[in-house]
A tleap script that builds the chain and sets N, CA, C and O, in Angstrom:
source leaprc.protein.ff14SB
mol = sequence {
  NMET ARG VAL VAL VAL LEU GLY ALA GLY GLY
  VAL GLY SER VAL VAL ALA GLY TYR LEU ALA
  ARG ALA GLY TYR GLU VAL VAL MET LEU ALA
  ARG PRO GLY HIE ALA ALA LYS VAL GLN GLN
  ASP GLY LEU HIE LEU VAL GLY LEU GLU GLN
  PHE GLN VAL ARG VAL PRO ALA PHE ALA GLU
  ALA LYS ASP LEU SER ALA ALA ASP MET LEU
  ILE ILE THR VAL LYS THR LYS ASP MET ALA
  ARG ALA LEU ALA GLY VAL ALA HIE MET GLN
  VAL GLY GLY VAL ALA SER LEU GLN ASN CGLY
}
set mol.1.N position { 5.989 30.389 -16.036 }
set mol.1.CA position { 4.428 29.556 -15.747 }
set mol.1.C position { 4.889 28.316 -15.020 }
set mol.1.O position { 5.738 27.560 -15.494 }
set mol.2.N position { 4.304 28.132 -13.860 }
set mol.2.CA position { 4.397 26.485 -13.065 }
set mol.2.C position { 3.381 25.776 -13.533 }
set mol.2.O position { 2.193 26.096 -13.489 }
set mol.3.N position { 3.946 24.598 -14.081 }
set mol.3.CA position { 3.147 23.196 -14.237 }
set mol.3.C position { 3.253 22.158 -13.653 }
set mol.3.O position { 4.351 21.606 -13.585 }
set mol.4.N position { 2.232 21.670 -13.129 }
set mol.4.CA position { 2.190 20.403 -12.387 }
set mol.4.C position { 1.656 19.326 -13.151 }
set mol.4.O position { 0.439 19.231 -13.310 }
set mol.5.N position { 2.514 18.446 -13.672 }
set mol.5.CA position { 1.921 17.248 -13.989 }
set mol.5.C position { 1.590 15.884 -13.246 }
set mol.5.O position { 2.436 15.092 -12.832 }
set mol.6.N position { 0.264 15.754 -13.152 }
set mol.6.CA position { -0.311 14.706 -12.180 }
set mol.6.C position { -0.454 13.448 -13.103 }
set mol.6.O position { -1.238 13.293 -14.039 }
set mol.7.N position { 0.579 12.507 -12.569 }
set mol.7.CA position { 0.626 11.265 -13.255 }
set mol.7.C position { 1.868 11.400 -14.290 }
set mol.7.O position { 1.921 12.338 -15.086 }
set mol.8.N position { 2.800 10.457 -14.222 }
set mol.8.CA position { 4.078 10.321 -14.908 }
set mol.8.C position { 4.247 9.213 -15.660 }
set mol.8.O position { 5.395 8.776 -15.745 }
set mol.9.N position { 3.173 8.525 -16.355 }
set mol.9.CA position { 3.282 7.469 -17.004 }
set mol.9.C position { 3.788 8.144 -18.410 }
set mol.9.O position { 4.310 9.250 -18.552 }
set mol.10.N position { 3.477 7.137 -19.436 }
set mol.10.CA position { 3.860 7.580 -20.597 }
set mol.10.C position { 3.485 8.839 -21.210 }
set mol.10.O position { 4.371 9.532 -21.711 }
set mol.11.N position { 2.116 9.265 -21.232 }
set mol.11.CA position { 1.806 10.663 -21.501 }
set mol.11.C position { 2.477 11.610 -20.592 }
set mol.11.O position { 3.253 12.380 -21.158 }
set mol.12.N position { 2.368 11.724 -19.418 }
set mol.12.CA position { 2.873 12.631 -18.459 }
set mol.12.C position { 4.030 12.966 -18.571 }
set mol.12.O position { 4.354 14.153 -18.546 }
set mol.13.N position { 5.080 11.767 -18.751 }
set mol.13.CA position { 6.065 11.791 -18.802 }
set mol.13.C position { 6.687 12.674 -20.233 }
set mol.13.O position { 7.556 13.535 -20.093 }
set mol.14.N position { 6.176 12.364 -21.428 }
set mol.14.CA position { 6.122 13.060 -22.355 }
set mol.14.C position { 6.074 14.665 -22.453 }
set mol.14.O position { 6.874 15.504 -22.866 }
set mol.15.N position { 4.841 14.723 -21.917 }
set mol.15.CA position { 4.148 16.192 -21.725 }
set mol.15.C position { 5.338 16.906 -20.675 }
set mol.15.O position { 5.890 17.943 -21.042 }
set mol.16.N position { 5.657 16.324 -19.455 }
set mol.16.CA position { 6.511 17.056 -18.634 }
set mol.16.C position { 8.082 17.287 -19.411 }
set mol.16.O position { 8.887 18.192 -19.189 }
set mol.17.N position { 8.168 16.449 -20.125 }
set mol.17.CA position { 9.943 16.335 -20.792 }
set mol.17.C position { 9.909 17.484 -21.749 }
set mol.17.O position { 10.832 18.291 -21.861 }
set mol.18.N position { 8.688 17.519 -22.500 }
set mol.18.CA position { 8.813 18.617 -23.463 }
set mol.18.C position { 8.684 20.154 -23.121 }
set mol.18.O position { 9.330 21.080 -23.613 }
set mol.19.N position { 7.679 20.203 -22.145 }
set mol.19.CA position { 7.402 21.452 -21.546 }
set mol.19.C position { 8.567 21.948 -20.834 }
set mol.19.O position { 8.970 23.101 -20.991 }
set mol.20.N position { 9.191 20.998 -19.951 }
set mol.20.CA position { 10.675 21.455 -19.371 }
set mol.20.C position { 11.808 21.624 -20.258 }
set mol.20.O position { 12.637 22.461 -19.903 }
set mol.21.N position { 12.023 20.960 -21.406 }
set mol.21.CA position { 12.696 21.397 -22.383 }
set mol.21.C position { 12.450 22.883 -22.910 }
set mol.21.O position { 13.397 23.622 -23.179 }
set mol.22.N position { 11.376 23.198 -23.014 }
set mol.22.CA position { 10.909 24.268 -23.812 }
set mol.22.C position { 11.053 25.548 -22.837 }
set mol.22.O position { 10.769 26.650 -23.306 }
set mol.23.N position { 11.451 25.450 -21.598 }
set mol.23.CA position { 11.923 26.245 -20.282 }
set mol.23.C position { 10.804 26.392 -19.243 }
set mol.23.O position { 10.906 27.219 -18.337 }
set mol.24.N position { 9.740 25.594 -19.373 }
set mol.24.CA position { 8.633 25.973 -18.541 }
set mol.24.C position { 9.117 25.454 -17.116 }
set mol.24.O position { 9.867 24.482 -17.027 }
set mol.25.N position { 8.708 26.065 -16.144 }
set mol.25.CA position { 8.905 25.434 -14.717 }
set mol.25.C position { 8.062 24.007 -14.567 }
set mol.25.O position { 6.836 24.071 -14.483 }
set mol.26.N position { 8.600 22.976 -14.542 }
set mol.26.CA position { 7.593 21.751 -14.548 }
set mol.26.C position { 8.046 20.987 -13.210 }
set mol.26.O position { 9.201 20.850 -12.806 }
set mol.27.N position { 6.572 20.407 -12.474 }
set mol.27.CA position { 6.969 19.428 -11.427 }
set mol.27.C position { 6.075 18.190 -11.698 }
set mol.27.O position { 4.853 18.221 -11.849 }
set mol.28.N position { 6.776 17.227 -11.731 }
set mol.28.CA position { 5.861 15.892 -11.922 }
set mol.28.C position { 5.471 15.270 -10.432 }
set mol.28.O position { 6.147 15.349 -9.406 }
set mol.29.N position { 4.149 14.612 -10.618 }
set mol.29.CA position { 3.710 13.772 -9.415 }
set mol.29.C position { 3.685 12.476 -9.931 }
set mol.29.O position { 3.049 12.213 -10.951 }
set mol.30.N position { 4.288 11.693 -9.345 }
set mol.30.CA position { 4.528 10.211 -9.801 }
set mol.30.C position { 4.288 9.077 -8.644 }
set mol.30.O position { 3.990 9.449 -7.509 }
set mol.31.N position { 4.404 7.879 -8.910 }
set mol.31.CA position { 4.437 6.707 -8.259 }
set mol.31.C position { 5.944 6.846 -7.612 }
set mol.31.O position { 6.973 7.137 -8.224 }
set mol.32.N position { 5.797 6.559 -6.209 }
set mol.32.CA position { 7.183 6.505 -5.723 }
set mol.32.C position { 8.344 6.253 -6.209 }
set mol.32.O position { 9.233 7.104 -6.152 }
set mol.33.N position { 8.581 4.773 -6.896 }
set mol.33.CA position { 9.573 4.467 -7.299 }
set mol.33.C position { 10.174 5.547 -8.784 }
set mol.33.O position { 11.361 5.829 -8.953 }
set mol.34.N position { 9.204 5.934 -9.568 }
set mol.34.CA position { 9.399 6.656 -10.973 }
set mol.34.C position { 9.807 7.835 -10.456 }
set mol.34.O position { 10.693 8.418 -11.081 }
set mol.35.N position { 9.349 8.374 -9.391 }
set mol.35.CA position { 9.551 9.814 -8.940 }
set mol.35.C position { 11.159 9.761 -8.341 }
set mol.35.O position { 11.994 10.664 -8.372 }
set mol.36.N position { 11.276 8.516 -7.841 }
set mol.36.CA position { 12.888 8.555 -7.349 }
set mol.36.C position { 13.886 8.393 -8.285 }
set mol.36.O position { 15.023 8.850 -8.160 }
set mol.37.N position { 13.371 7.578 -9.472 }
set mol.37.CA position { 14.451 7.729 -10.330 }
set mol.37.C position { 14.506 8.849 -11.268 }
set mol.37.O position { 15.561 9.262 -11.751 }
set mol.38.N position { 13.450 9.290 -11.495 }
set mol.38.CA position { 13.639 10.619 -12.024 }
set mol.38.C position { 14.346 11.613 -11.502 }
set mol.38.O position { 15.092 12.348 -12.150 }
set mol.39.N position { 14.113 11.681 -10.153 }
set mol.39.CA position { 14.985 12.601 -9.228 }
set mol.39.C position { 16.634 12.338 -9.388 }
set mol.39.O position { 17.612 13.078 -9.497 }
set mol.40.N position { 16.452 11.096 -9.351 }
set mol.40.CA position { 17.955 10.681 -9.436 }
set mol.40.C position { 18.754 10.870 -10.702 }
set mol.40.O position { 19.740 11.600 -10.811 }
set mol.41.N position { 18.117 9.998 -11.810 }
set mol.41.CA position { 18.774 10.130 -13.378 }
set mol.41.C position { 18.255 11.242 -14.151 }
set mol.41.O position { 18.935 11.361 -15.170 }
set mol.42.N position { 17.286 12.143 -14.082 }
set mol.42.CA position { 16.382 12.914 -14.738 }
set mol.42.C position { 15.465 11.939 -15.623 }
set mol.42.O position { 15.456 10.708 -15.601 }
set mol.43.N position { 14.676 12.835 -16.429 }
set mol.43.CA position { 13.968 12.160 -17.364 }
set mol.43.C position { 14.551 11.839 -18.829 }
set mol.43.O position { 14.944 12.767 -19.536 }
set mol.44.N position { 14.596 10.553 -19.253 }
set mol.44.CA position { 14.862 10.366 -20.586 }
set mol.44.C position { 13.766 9.871 -21.618 }
set mol.44.O position { 13.186 8.787 -21.567 }
set mol.45.N position { 13.611 10.738 -22.442 }
set mol.45.CA position { 12.401 10.382 -23.742 }
set mol.45.C position { 13.304 9.819 -24.799 }
set mol.45.O position { 14.489 10.151 -24.854 }
set mol.46.N position { 12.741 8.941 -25.669 }
set mol.46.CA position { 12.949 8.444 -26.752 }
set mol.46.C position { 11.764 8.358 -27.477 }
set mol.46.O position { 10.646 8.177 -26.994 }
set mol.47.N position { 12.117 8.529 -28.950 }
set mol.47.CA position { 10.919 8.275 -29.981 }
set mol.47.C position { 11.179 9.289 -30.939 }
set mol.47.O position { 12.342 9.329 -31.343 }
set mol.48.N position { 10.287 10.215 -31.456 }
set mol.48.CA position { 10.881 10.767 -32.559 }
set mol.48.C position { 12.297 11.801 -32.484 }
set mol.48.O position { 12.992 12.225 -33.408 }
set mol.49.N position { 12.415 12.021 -30.941 }
set mol.49.CA position { 13.631 12.632 -30.903 }
set mol.49.C position { 13.951 12.085 -29.313 }
set mol.49.O position { 13.084 11.764 -28.500 }
set mol.50.N position { 15.402 12.067 -29.092 }
set mol.50.CA position { 15.979 11.468 -27.859 }
set mol.50.C position { 16.696 12.762 -27.189 }
set mol.50.O position { 17.527 13.515 -27.695 }
set mol.51.N position { 16.079 12.789 -25.810 }
set mol.51.CA position { 16.734 13.764 -25.074 }
set mol.51.C position { 16.862 13.404 -23.533 }
set mol.51.O position { 16.220 12.412 -23.188 }
set mol.52.N position { 17.502 13.978 -22.681 }
set mol.52.CA position { 17.217 13.743 -21.023 }
set mol.52.C position { 17.072 15.212 -20.470 }
set mol.52.O position { 17.899 16.073 -20.770 }
set mol.53.N position { 16.138 15.435 -19.765 }
set mol.53.CA position { 16.130 16.661 -19.108 }
set mol.53.C position { 15.835 16.611 -17.568 }
set mol.53.O position { 15.341 15.558 -17.163 }
set mol.54.N position { 16.089 17.690 -16.578 }
set mol.54.CA position { 15.812 17.235 -15.363 }
set mol.54.C position { 14.466 17.853 -15.254 }
set mol.54.O position { 14.023 18.829 -15.859 }
set mol.55.N position { 13.882 17.066 -14.331 }
set mol.55.CA position { 12.359 17.790 -13.819 }
set mol.55.C position { 12.025 16.892 -12.602 }
set mol.55.O position { 11.914 15.667 -12.561 }
set mol.56.N position { 11.866 18.003 -11.423 }
set mol.56.CA position { 11.622 17.624 -10.175 }
set mol.56.C position { 10.505 16.515 -10.025 }
set mol.56.O position { 9.466 16.804 -10.618 }
set mol.57.N position { 10.502 15.650 -9.546 }
set mol.57.CA position { 9.495 14.324 -9.310 }
set mol.57.C position { 9.160 14.182 -8.070 }
set mol.57.O position { 10.064 14.112 -7.237 }
set mol.58.N position { 7.896 14.113 -7.690 }
set mol.58.CA position { 7.261 13.769 -6.127 }
set mol.58.C position { 6.564 12.708 -6.397 }
set mol.58.O position { 6.029 12.325 -7.438 }
set mol.59.N position { 6.639 12.173 -5.105 }
set mol.59.CA position { 5.343 11.179 -5.177 }
set mol.59.C position { 4.149 11.527 -4.386 }
set mol.59.O position { 3.177 10.773 -4.337 }
set mol.60.N position { 4.218 12.976 -3.592 }
set mol.60.CA position { 3.146 13.461 -2.851 }
set mol.60.C position { 3.345 14.973 -3.123 }
set mol.60.O position { 4.420 15.568 -3.056 }
set mol.61.N position { 2.103 15.517 -3.452 }
set mol.61.CA position { 1.984 17.087 -3.468 }
set mol.61.C position { 1.996 17.953 -2.262 }
set mol.61.O position { 1.933 19.179 -2.352 }
set mol.62.N position { 2.089 17.224 -0.971 }
set mol.62.CA position { 1.946 18.034 0.133 }
set mol.62.C position { 2.872 19.439 0.273 }
set mol.62.O position { 2.527 20.350 1.025 }
set mol.63.N position { 4.091 19.492 -0.550 }
set mol.63.CA position { 4.812 20.524 -0.454 }
set mol.63.C position { 4.555 21.507 -1.421 }
set mol.63.O position { 5.207 22.549 -1.481 }
set mol.64.N position { 3.499 21.183 -2.294 }
set mol.64.CA position { 3.273 22.030 -3.417 }
set mol.64.C position { 2.175 22.723 -3.121 }
set mol.64.O position { 1.289 22.005 -2.656 }
set mol.65.N position { 1.803 24.252 -3.250 }
set mol.65.CA position { 0.842 24.882 -2.844 }
set mol.65.C position { 0.063 25.465 -3.994 }
set mol.65.O position { -1.135 25.710 -3.846 }
set mol.66.N position { 0.731 25.719 -5.224 }
set mol.66.CA position { -0.083 26.345 -6.335 }
set mol.66.C position { 0.515 26.041 -7.680 }
set mol.66.O position { 1.666 25.605 -7.719 }
set mol.67.N position { -0.097 26.215 -8.673 }
set mol.67.CA position { 0.527 26.112 -10.157 }
set mol.67.C position { -0.397 26.853 -10.929 }
set mol.67.O position { -1.588 27.063 -10.702 }
set mol.68.N position { 0.295 27.211 -11.849 }
set mol.68.CA position { -0.518 28.069 -12.944 }
set mol.68.C position { -1.540 26.841 -13.725 }
set mol.68.O position { -2.689 26.963 -14.149 }
set mol.69.N position { -0.686 25.714 -13.724 }
set mol.69.CA position { -1.647 24.748 -14.843 }
set mol.69.C position { -1.482 23.327 -14.435 }
set mol.69.O position { -0.404 22.735 -14.481 }
set mol.70.N position { -2.530 22.845 -14.060 }
set mol.70.CA position { -2.533 21.465 -13.613 }
set mol.70.C position { -2.782 20.559 -14.685 }
set mol.70.O position { -3.907 20.648 -15.175 }
set mol.71.N position { -2.003 19.701 -15.175 }
set mol.71.CA position { -2.421 18.907 -16.380 }
set mol.71.C position { -2.379 17.442 -15.724 }
set mol.71.O position { -1.446 16.913 -15.120 }
set mol.72.N position { -3.652 16.940 -16.014 }
set mol.72.CA position { -3.859 15.593 -15.410 }
set mol.72.C position { -3.622 14.619 -16.550 }
set mol.72.O position { -4.068 14.788 -17.685 }
set mol.73.N position { -2.798 13.462 -16.115 }
set mol.73.CA position { -2.398 12.396 -17.004 }
set mol.73.C position { -2.483 11.266 -16.634 }
set mol.73.O position { -1.908 10.386 -17.274 }
set mol.74.N position { -3.296 10.938 -15.380 }
set mol.74.CA position { -3.657 9.656 -14.968 }
set mol.74.C position { -4.816 9.012 -15.944 }
set mol.74.O position { -5.372 9.537 -16.909 }
set mol.75.N position { -4.998 7.699 -15.376 }
set mol.75.CA position { -5.865 6.849 -16.120 }
set mol.75.C position { -7.248 7.347 -15.426 }
set mol.75.O position { -7.216 7.713 -14.252 }
set mol.76.N position { -8.439 7.357 -16.148 }
set mol.76.CA position { -9.877 7.649 -15.603 }
set mol.76.C position { -9.945 6.790 -14.157 }
set mol.76.O position { -10.666 7.203 -13.249 }
set mol.77.N position { -9.221 5.684 -14.019 }
set mol.77.CA position { -9.681 4.904 -13.047 }
set mol.77.C position { -9.347 5.410 -11.569 }
set mol.77.O position { -10.055 5.303 -10.568 }
set mol.78.N position { -7.951 6.049 -11.706 }
set mol.78.CA position { -7.120 6.435 -10.801 }
set mol.78.C position { -7.336 7.976 -10.570 }
set mol.78.O position { -6.440 8.556 -9.956 }
set mol.79.N position { -8.495 8.755 -11.022 }
set mol.79.CA position { -8.649 10.075 -11.169 }
set mol.79.C position { -9.079 10.515 -9.390 }
set mol.79.O position { -8.531 11.429 -8.774 }
set mol.80.N position { -9.954 9.789 -8.941 }
set mol.80.CA position { -10.300 10.457 -7.664 }
set mol.80.C position { -9.238 10.262 -6.545 }
set mol.80.O position { -9.129 11.032 -5.591 }
set mol.81.N position { -8.402 9.070 -6.764 }
set mol.81.CA position { -7.341 9.260 -5.539 }
set mol.81.C position { -6.391 10.265 -6.058 }
set mol.81.O position { -5.942 11.034 -5.209 }
set mol.82.N position { -5.959 10.433 -7.380 }
set mol.82.CA position { -4.982 11.267 -7.978 }
set mol.82.C position { -5.648 12.848 -7.485 }
set mol.82.O position { -4.855 13.529 -6.834 }
set mol.83.N position { -6.746 13.341 -7.693 }
set mol.83.CA position { -7.192 14.232 -7.301 }
set mol.83.C position { -7.249 14.615 -5.804 }
set mol.83.O position { -6.890 15.755 -5.510 }
set mol.84.N position { -7.645 13.818 -4.877 }
set mol.84.CA position { -7.838 14.129 -3.615 }
set mol.84.C position { -6.148 14.424 -2.986 }
set mol.84.O position { -5.951 15.023 -1.930 }
set mol.85.N position { -5.140 13.927 -3.784 }
set mol.85.CA position { -3.773 14.526 -3.395 }
set mol.85.C position { -3.353 15.715 -3.799 }
set mol.85.O position { -2.343 16.212 -3.300 }
set mol.86.N position { -4.018 16.299 -4.696 }
set mol.86.CA position { -3.701 17.848 -4.988 }
set mol.86.C position { -5.173 18.901 -4.686 }
set mol.86.O position { -5.315 20.028 -5.162 }
set mol.87.N position { -6.019 18.290 -3.914 }
set mol.87.CA position { -6.953 19.354 -3.544 }
set mol.87.C position { -6.747 20.495 -2.864 }
set mol.87.O position { -7.482 21.482 -2.907 }
set mol.88.N position { -5.568 20.354 -2.115 }
set mol.88.CA position { -5.424 21.729 -1.487 }
set mol.88.C position { -4.671 22.741 -2.282 }
set mol.88.O position { -4.395 23.880 -1.905 }
set mol.89.N position { -4.310 22.087 -3.652 }
set mol.89.CA position { -3.346 23.405 -4.077 }
set mol.89.C position { -4.464 24.395 -4.865 }
set mol.89.O position { -5.678 24.201 -4.928 }
set mol.90.N position { -3.746 25.441 -5.411 }
set mol.90.CA position { -4.552 26.487 -5.589 }
set mol.90.C position { -3.895 26.508 -7.483 }
set mol.90.O position { -2.721 26.641 -7.828 }
set mol.91.N position { -4.936 26.355 -8.256 }
set mol.91.CA position { -4.277 26.352 -9.791 }
set mol.91.C position { -4.927 27.035 -10.608 }
set mol.91.O position { -6.121 27.076 -10.311 }
set mol.92.N position { -4.583 27.751 -11.770 }
set mol.92.CA position { -4.890 29.017 -12.421 }
set mol.92.C position { -5.683 28.186 -13.477 }
set mol.92.O position { -6.694 28.770 -13.868 }
set mol.93.N position { -5.485 27.095 -13.968 }
set mol.93.CA position { -6.220 26.206 -15.157 }
set mol.93.C position { -5.856 24.604 -14.853 }
set mol.93.O position { -4.885 24.183 -14.224 }
set mol.94.N position { -6.896 23.857 -15.471 }
set mol.94.CA position { -6.422 22.319 -15.420 }
set mol.94.C position { -6.898 22.079 -16.870 }
set mol.94.O position { -7.807 22.612 -17.506 }
set mol.95.N position { -5.888 20.982 -17.245 }
set mol.95.CA position { -6.029 20.288 -18.585 }
set mol.95.C position { -6.155 18.941 -18.502 }
set mol.95.O position { -5.229 18.543 -17.795 }
set mol.96.N position { -6.931 17.902 -18.919 }
set mol.96.CA position { -6.989 16.655 -18.904 }
set mol.96.C position { -6.449 15.945 -20.189 }
set mol.96.O position { -7.022 16.174 -21.254 }
set mol.97.N position { -5.383 15.098 -20.150 }
set mol.97.CA position { -5.057 14.476 -21.287 }
set mol.97.C position { -5.092 12.929 -20.980 }
set mol.97.O position { -4.204 12.216 -21.448 }
set mol.98.N position { -5.946 12.475 -20.321 }
set mol.98.CA position { -6.009 11.005 -20.295 }
set mol.98.C position { -6.351 9.975 -21.166 }
set mol.98.O position { -6.941 10.207 -22.221 }
set mol.99.N position { -6.050 8.921 -20.832 }
set mol.99.CA position { -6.098 8.050 -22.187 }
set mol.99.C position { -6.645 6.609 -21.422 }
set mol.99.O position { -6.050 5.551 -21.625 }
set mol.100.N position { -7.606 6.671 -20.699 }
set mol.100.CA position { -8.301 5.169 -20.456 }
set mol.100.C position { -9.655 5.752 -19.392 }
set mol.100.O position { -10.475 4.952 -18.942 }
savepdb mol mol.pdb
quit
């Protein structure tokens, strides 16, 4: 199953990290600086558990055409801009885990 996590702040990073660690094919869409850092160093999660996992991270979705699941984790105020960036994608399902 291919999962695209739209937004890689606190919520998106945790969701993407745990899904990737569980074996799902995960791609994160993040702000350019964060995407570059995750591409370079992997995703480091610290909390109840501490682990590092490799998750492809991109600042734009232009090279992504489809996903089985799109998980939206951007803040509500950023929703229109974020969805415009993935409007071209074919997705099987959408889940929203927004916090604001």
